[in-house]
C-alpha positions in Angstrom: 8.0 -1.3 19.1 4.3 -0.6 19.2 2.5 -4.0 19.8 -0.5 -5.1 17.9 -3.7 -4.9 19.9 -4.4 -8.5 18.9 -0.9 -9.7 19.8 -2.1 -12.6 22.0 -4.8 -13.6 19.4 -2.2 -13.9 16.7 0.2 -15.7 19.0 -2.4 -18.4 19.5 -2.5 -18.8 15.7 1.3 -19.4 15.7 2.3 -15.9 14.6 6.0 -14.9 14.3 6.4 -11.2 14.7 8.6 -8.7 13.0 9.0 -4.9 13.2 8.2 -2.5 10.4 8.9 1.2 11.1 8.8 0.4 14.8 5.4 -1.2 14.6 4.8 -4.9 15.4 3.7 -6.9 12.4 2.9 -10.5 11.9 5.7 -11.8 9.7 4.0 -15.2 9.2 2.0 -17.9 10.9 4.6 -20.7 10.3 3.6 -21.6 6.7 4.3 -18.8 4.2 3.5 -21.1 1.3 0.0 -21.8 2.6 -0.6 -18.1 3.3 0.6 -17.2 -0.2 -1.8 -19.9 -1.6 -4.7 -18.4 0.3 -3.9 -14.9 -1.0 -3.7 -16.0 -4.6 -6.3 -18.8 -4.8 -9.0 -18.3 -2.1 -9.0 -15.6 0.5 -6.7 -14.4 3.3 -7.2 -12.1 6.3 -4.4 -9.6 7.2 -4.4 -7.6 10.4 -3.2 -4.2 9.1 -4.0 -2.4 12.3 -0.3 -1.6 12.5 -0.8 1.0 9.7 -1.1 4.7 10.6 -4.5 6.4 10.6 -5.1 10.1 10.9 -8.5 11.9 11.0 -9.3 15.4 9.9 -12.4 17.1 11.3 -13.7 20.7 11.1 -15.8 22.6 8.6 -12.9 23.3 6.2 -11.3 19.9 6.2 -12.2 19.0 2.6 -11.0 22.2 1.1 -7.9 22.1 3.2 -6.8 18.6 2.3 -7.6 19.2 -1.3 -4.8 21.8 -1.3 -2.4 19.4 0.3 -2.5 16.2 -1.7 -2.0 15.2 -5.3 -5.6 13.8 -5.9 -9.0 15.4 -6.0 -10.6 15.5 -2.5 -13.2 18.2 -3.3 -14.9 15.8 -5.7 -15.3 13.0 -3.1 -18.9 12.2 -2.0 -19.6 10.7 1.4 -18.8 7.0 1.1 -16.1 7.6 -1.5 -12.3 7.7 -1.3 -9.2 8.0 -3.4 -5.5 7.3 -3.4 -3.1 10.2 -3.2 0.4 11.3 -2.4 1.5 13.9 0.1 4.5 15.8 -1.3 6.7 18.7 -0.5 7.0 22.0 -2.4 9.8 20.4 -4.3 7.6 17.5 -5.3 9.2 14.9 -3.1 7.0 12.3 -1.4 6.3 12.4 2.3 3.7 9.5 2.3 1.1 7.9 0.1 -2.4 7.9 1.4 -5.7 6.2 1.2 -8.3 9.0 1.8 -11.9 8.3 2.7 -14.7 10.8 3.2 -16.8 9.9 6.2 -19.9 11.8 7.3 -18.0 14.2 9.6 -14.4 13.2 9.1 -11.7 12.5 6.5 -9.9 9.3 7.3 -6.3 8.9 6.1 -4.8 5.4 6.0 -1.0 5.0 5.3 2.2 3.2 6.1 3.1 2.5 9.8 5.3 4.9 11.8 4.4 8.0 9.7 1.6 9.5 11.8 3.8 12.1 13.4 5.3 13.1 10.0 1.9 13.4 8.3 0.3 15.1 11.2 3.1 17.7 11.6 3.1 18.4 7.8 -0.7 19.0 7.7 -0.7 21.1 10.9 2.1 23.2 9.5 -0.3 24.6 6.8 -3.3 25.0 9.1 -3.3 28.8 9.6 -6.8 30.1 10.2 -8.8 27.2 8.7 -11.3 25.3 10.8 -9.4 22.0 10.6 -8.3 19.6 13.4 -5.7 16.9 12.8 -5.7 13.8 15.1 -3.9 10.5 15.2 -6.7 8.0 15.4 -4.6 4.9 15.0 -5.6 3.6 18.4 -9.3 4.2 17.8 -9.7 2.1 14.6 -8.5 -1.4 13.8 -8.0 -2.5 10.2 -8.6 -6.0 8.9 -8.1 -6.6 5.2 -9.6 -9.5 3.3 -7.7 -10.2 0.0 -8.0 -12.9 -2.6 -10.3 -14.1 -5.4 -12.9 -15.4 -3.0 -13.0 -12.3 -0.8 -16.4 -11.2 -1.9 -17.9 -14.6 -1.3 -16.5 -14.7 2.2 -18.0 -11.3 3.1 -21.4 -12.3 1.6 -21.4 -15.4 3.7 -21.1 -13.3 6.8 -24.3 -11.4 6.1 -23.1 -8.3 7.9 -23.5 -6.0 5.0 -26.6 -5.8 2.8 -24.5 -4.9 -0.2 -20.8 -5.0 -0.9 -19.1 -1.9 -2.4 -18.7 -2.7 -6.1 -16.1 -0.1 -7.2 -12.6 0.7 -5.8 -12.5 3.2 -2.9 -16.2 3.0 -2.4 -17.3 2.0 1.1 -20.4 1.1 3.0 -21.1 1.5 6.7 -22.8 -0.5 9.4 -23.7 0.6 12.8 -22.7 -1.7 15.7 -22.9 -1.4 19.4 -19.2 -0.4 19.6 -19.5 2.1 16.7 -19.5 2.3 12.9 -17.9 -0.3 10.7 -16.5 0.8 7.3 -16.1 -1.7 4.5 -14.0 -0.4 1.6 -13.5 -2.0 -1.8 -9.7 -1.9 -1.7 -7.6 -4.3 -3.7 -4.1 -4.2 -2.3 -2.4 -6.8 -4.5 -4.1 -6.7 -7.9 -6.9 -9.2 -7.0 -10.2 -8.7 -5.3 -9.9 -7.2 -1.8 -11.7 -5.3 0.9 -10.5 -3.3 3.9 -12.6 -3.2 7.1 -12.1 -0.3 9.5 -13.7 -1.0 12.8 -13.7 0.3 16.4 -10.8 -1.1 18.4 -13.4 -2.7 20.8 -14.9 -4.7 17.9 -11.5 -5.9 16.5 -11.1 -9.2 18.3 -14.7 -10.5 17.7 -14.6 -9.6 14.0 -11.2 -11.2 13.5 -12.5 -14.4 14.9 -15.6 -14.2 12.7 -13.4 -13.6 9.6 -11.1 -16.5 10.5 -14.0 -18.9 10.6 -15.4 -17.6 7.3 -12.2 -17.8 5.3 -11.6 -21.3 6.6 -14.8 -22.5 4.8 -13.2 -21.6 1.5 -9.8 -22.9 2.3 -8.4 -19.5 3.4 -6.6 -18.4 6.5 -4.8 -15.5 8.3 -1.8 -14.2 6.3 1.4 -12.4 7.4 3.7 -9.8 5.9 6.0 -12.2 4.1 3.4 -13.7 1.9 1.7 -10.4 1.3 5.0 -8.9 0.1 5.5 -11.6 -2.4 2.1 -11.0 -3.9 2.5 -7.2 -3.8 5.8 -7.4 -5.8 4.3 -9.9 -8.3 1.5 -7.3 -8.8 4.1 -4.5 -9.4 2.6 -2.4 -6.6 5.2 0.0 -5.1 5.3 0.4 -1.3 6.3 3.6 0.4 9.4 2.9 2.5 10.5 0.2 0.1 10.0 1.2 -3.6 9.4 4.9 -3.0 10.5 7.3 -0.3 11.3 10.9 0.5 13.8 11.1 -2.4 11.1 10.2 -5.0 8.7 12.2 -7.1 5.4 10.4 -7.5 5.8 10.3 -11.3 9.0 8.3 -10.8 7.1 5.6 -9.0 4.4 5.4 -11.8 1.6 7.0 -9.7 0.3 9.3 -12.3 -2.7 7.2 -13.2 -3.7 6.2 -9.6 -2.7 9.0 -7.3 -2.6 12.3 -9.3 -5.3 14.5 -10.7 -3.9 16.9 -13.4 -7.1 18.9 -13.4 -7.7 19.7 -9.7 -5.8 23.0 -9.5 -3.3 24.1 -6.9 -1.8 22.0 -4.2 1.6 21.9 -2.4 4.1 20.6 -5.0 1.8 21.0 -7.9 4.1 23.2 -10.0 6.8 20.6 -10.0 4.5 17.8 -11.1 2.9 19.9 -13.8 6.3 21.1 -15.1 7.6 17.6 -15.4 4.5 16.4 -17.2 4.5 19.4 -19.6 8.1 19.9 -20.5 10.0 16.6 -19.8 10.3 13.2 -18.3 11.5 12.0 -15.0 15.2 11.1 -14.8 14.5 7.6 -13.5 11.4 5.4 -13.3 10.3 2.3 -11.4 10.6 -0.8 -13.6 10.0 -4.6 -13.3 13.2 -6.7 -13.6 13.5 -10.4 -14.4 16.5 -11.9 -12.6 18.4 -15.1 -13.4 16.8 -18.3 -12.1 20.1 -19.7 -10.8 20.6 -17.0 -8.2 21.2 -18.4 -4.7 20.7 -15.0 -3.1 18.4 -12.2 -4.2 19.7 -8.7 -4.5 19.2 -6.4 -1.4 17.5 -3.1 -1.5 19.9 -0.5 -2.9 22.0 -2.9 -5.0 23.2 -1.0 -8.1 22.3 -1.7 -11.7 24.8 -1.0 -14.5 24.7 -0.6 -18.3 28.0 -0.7 -20.2 29.9 -0.2 -16.9 27.9 2.9 -16.1 25.5 3.1 -13.2 22.0 2.9 -14.4 19.8 2.4 -11.4 19.2 0.3 -8.2 17.0 -2.4 -6.8 14.2 -1.6 -4.3 12.4 -5.0 -3.8 13.2 -8.6 -4.9 11.4 -11.9 -4.4 11.2 -15.4 -5.7 7.8 -15.7 -7.3 6.0 -19.0 -6.9 3.5 -18.3 -9.6 6.0 -17.2 -12.2 8.6 -19.7 -10.9 11.1 -16.9 -11.4 13.2 -14.3 -9.5 11.8 -10.8 -10.0 12.5 -7.4 -8.7 11.4 -3.8 -8.7 13.9 -1.1 -9.2 14.6 2.4 -10.5 16.3 2.7 -13.9 17.6 5.9 -15.6 15.5 7.2 -18.5 18.1 6.5 -21.2 18.2 2.7 -20.3 14.7 1.8 -19.0 13.0 0.5 -22.1 11.4 -2.9 -21.9 13.8 -5.6 -23.0 16.9 -3.8 -21.9 19.5 -5.9 -20.1 21.3 -4.5 -17.1 24.1 -5.9 -14.9 24.3 -6.2 -11.2 26.7 -7.7 -8.7 25.4 -10.3 -6.2 27.9 -11.8 -3.7 30.7 -10.7 -5.9 29.4 -12.3 -9.1 27.9 -10.6 -12.1 24.2 -11.3 -13.1 21.9 -10.0 -15.7 18.6 -8.2 -15.1 16.2 -7.8 -17.9 13.5 -5.0 -17.9 10.0 -6.4 -18.4 6.5 -4.9 -18.3 4.5 -4.5 -15.1 2.6 -6.1 -13.5 4.8 -9.2 -13.7 1.9 -11.6 -14.0 0.8 -10.2 -17.4 4.2 -11.0 -19.0 
């Protein structure tokens, strides 16, 4: 398991570590409820340095990546980014990506453990283009500040003259160790910012952020609290709610990760054909589960309608804000309308799951 570069720092904060895709991740700091409260009411710092980062350089990097992913890369100005999916010729996902156009590089940020897969996929299609693909995970750290008071915390630091106001816009700041990149990036439906910084600056900035969030009642936050907030926001995660078996349209990414006007890219014919002539066979839906459940359904638990298999669960959580058990899952087209009730078996007992609109907090 690849350790976090700030392992000892997090250990001093009381961190308990878990593994995600062979990467070390802070599961929690001993108080998931307090971490959840910081994420939803004030501000929380997450060390996301365990995520994968790949850089593309070379004169033809923009045109090349534009032909590889589902969103518009050609249209990105320096200091701008977008969300996209990397798919196969058959339209199946290999990763979802946050893409940022730096001055001399395209920076890709995505789920941990996938750097070899993404790098190999991109290198496969580099034939004569002037493009170099490099795993830069060890060169950059990633600290994320999420929560309703995130902007106020950053402003109190005084490190950036102006915060990026729109999603996927970023500003830079030169430091002795290298460039810092501050991105407007909400990961859980509330205000949020990602800070990419040189590995050498990671420890000092983590300490600075820790002091700043403490002044508004915030704190460092781990994976468990972040997953609760993510599911409440109805945000699918690659490796949990979407994987190599899914087409992006099944996961509801058409409005966030796909440009239908950009022209050709690998897998584009499949996406266009589905959009033009039909619908996906299954789609990600929000599910309201019974309050009395003693155990939540595990990933892969099957859903039924009139004794026929209708879908399966991908993520489930007990929501503090909703005071309800909720889940994300795929449901077949013929039974995935809001209000439809489905059945599932948990610990040998039958329970009812009702489809509700996403995100959960708007219901």
